[in-house]
N, C-alpha and C positions, 0 to 999 in steps of 0.2 A: 811775578805779575799773575793775578788770578785768571783762570780760563774764562773766556766769554761764554755766557749762557746762550745756548741756541734758542732761536725764536720759533714758535709754532707758526705755520703758514696755512692759510685756508684757501681752497680753490672753489670756484663757483660750482654749483650743481651742474650747470650746462657743460662746463669743462670736464668734470668728473664723468658724467654719463657719456660724453663723446668718446672717451677712451676706455672706460671700464663698465662691465655689465653689473647687474645687481648682485650676482652671486660670487663676486670676486672677494677674496679675503684681504684684510688690511695688510697682512705680511706681503702678499703678492703685489698689491698696489705700491707699497713702499719699495720693494725690490725693483719694480718697473720704473718708478720715478728715479731711483738711484742710478740705474743703467742709462736712462735717457739723459740725465744730467751729466754723467761721465762722458757719454758720447758727444753731447753738445759742447762741453768745455774742451774736450780733446780737439774738436774740429774748429772751434772759434779761435783757439790759440794758434792754429795753423794758417789762418787767413792773413 
């Protein structure tokens, strides 16, 4: 079975600027989102 192609996701400018400043690099944004999702799913599964 072929691997599913991941979809790109966009977030609103309001959400982005709420959590990230203008000078943050894309790599840092990606790492932060990955950590936040890992934390979220680890805690949701335990509820």
